[in-house]
C-alpha positions in Angstrom: -31.2 1.5 -18.9 -34.5 2.8 -17.6 -37.2 0.3 -16.9 -40.7 1.8 -17.5 -43.4 1.3 -14.8 -45.9 -1.5 -15.4 -49.0 -0.5 -17.4 -52.0 -0.9 -15.1 -55.6 -0.9 -16.1 -57.8 2.0 -15.0 -59.7 -0.2 -12.6 -56.5 -0.8 -10.6 -55.4 2.8 -10.8 -58.7 3.9 -9.3 -57.8 2.1 -6.0 -54.1 3.0 -5.8 -53.0 5.8 -3.5 -51.4 8.2 -6.1 -48.9 9.8 -3.7 -47.0 7.8 -1.1 -44.7 9.3 1.6 -41.6 7.1 2.2 -39.1 7.8 5.0 -35.6 6.5 5.5 -33.5 7.1 8.6 -29.8 6.4 8.9 -27.4 6.9 11.8 -26.4 10.3 10.3 -29.3 11.7 8.2 -33.1 11.8 7.7 -34.6 11.4 4.3 -38.2 11.6 3.1 -39.7 11.5 -0.3 -43.2 11.4 -1.9 -43.5 9.0 -4.8 -46.3 9.2 -7.5 -47.1 5.5 -7.8 -48.8 5.3 -11.2 -45.7 6.8 -12.9 -43.1 5.7 -10.4 -41.6 9.2 -10.2 -40.5 11.2 -7.1 -42.9 14.2 -6.7 -40.9 15.9 -4.0 -38.1 15.0 -1.5 -36.3 16.5 1.4 -33.2 15.3 3.2 -30.9 16.5 6.0 -28.0 15.7 3.5 -29.0 18.7 1.3 -26.1 21.1 1.3 -28.0 24.3 2.3 -29.9 22.6 5.1 -26.9 20.6 6.4 -24.7 23.7 6.6 -27.4 25.7 8.4 -27.8 22.9 10.9 -24.1 22.4 11.5 -23.6 26.2 12.0 -26.3 26.4 14.6 -24.9 23.2 16.4 -28.0 21.2 15.6 -28.0 17.5 14.9 -28.8 16.1 11.4 -30.3 12.9 12.7 -32.6 13.6 15.7 -36.3 14.3 16.1 -35.9 18.0 15.6 -34.2 17.4 12.2 -36.9 15.0 11.2 -39.5 17.8 12.0 -37.6 20.2 9.8 -37.5 17.7 7.0 -41.2 17.2 7.2 -41.9 20.9 7.2 -39.6 21.4 4.1 -41.3 18.4 2.4 -44.7 19.8 3.1 -43.8 23.2 1.7 -42.4 21.6 -1.5 -45.6 19.5 -1.9 -47.7 22.7 -1.5 -45.6 24.4 -4.3 -46.2 21.4 -6.5 -50.0 21.3 -5.8 -50.2 17.9 -4.2 -53.2 17.9 -1.9 -52.8 14.6 -0.1 -50.4 11.7 0.5 -50.6 8.3 2.1 -47.9 7.0 4.4 -45.8 3.9 3.7 -44.4 2.3 6.8 -41.6 -0.2 6.7 -41.9 -3.3 8.7 -40.0 -2.0 11.7 -41.4 1.6 11.7 -43.9 2.6 14.2 -45.7 5.9 14.6 -43.2 7.1 17.2 -40.2 9.4 17.4 -38.7 10.5 14.1 -41.5 9.0 12.1 -44.1 10.9 14.1 -42.2 14.1 13.7 -42.0 13.9 9.9 -45.7 13.0 9.6 -46.9 15.6 12.0 -44.9 18.3 10.4 -46.1 17.4 6.9 -49.6 17.5 8.2 -49.0 20.9 9.8 -47.8 22.2 6.5 -51.3 21.7 5.1 -50.9 18.3 3.4 -53.8 15.9 4.1 -52.8 12.3 5.0 -55.0 9.4 3.8 
């Protein structure tokens, strides 16, 4: 069963950040996605679990969970956002996340891909 997103008045939608970057890091993989908050849909996502990316990283003896992998995920996500025509995103930090390490690598590489951060 699919639960539709709540209907919000226009005055509330005016102040919402429409696209939010969310990141999730596990002991094996790096995941990032951009969510369109008014419709509660995923605009674009990238993960080191994707078959093509994972196989390429394993063949070249790269790790799927370190800072370099996070930078690749951010670059891939930025390219996908450019293709979709998303001009800017805001960043959603979890309680324990700080702008350091993998988080910094993802955000910086999304910014370098030409996506503005608000």
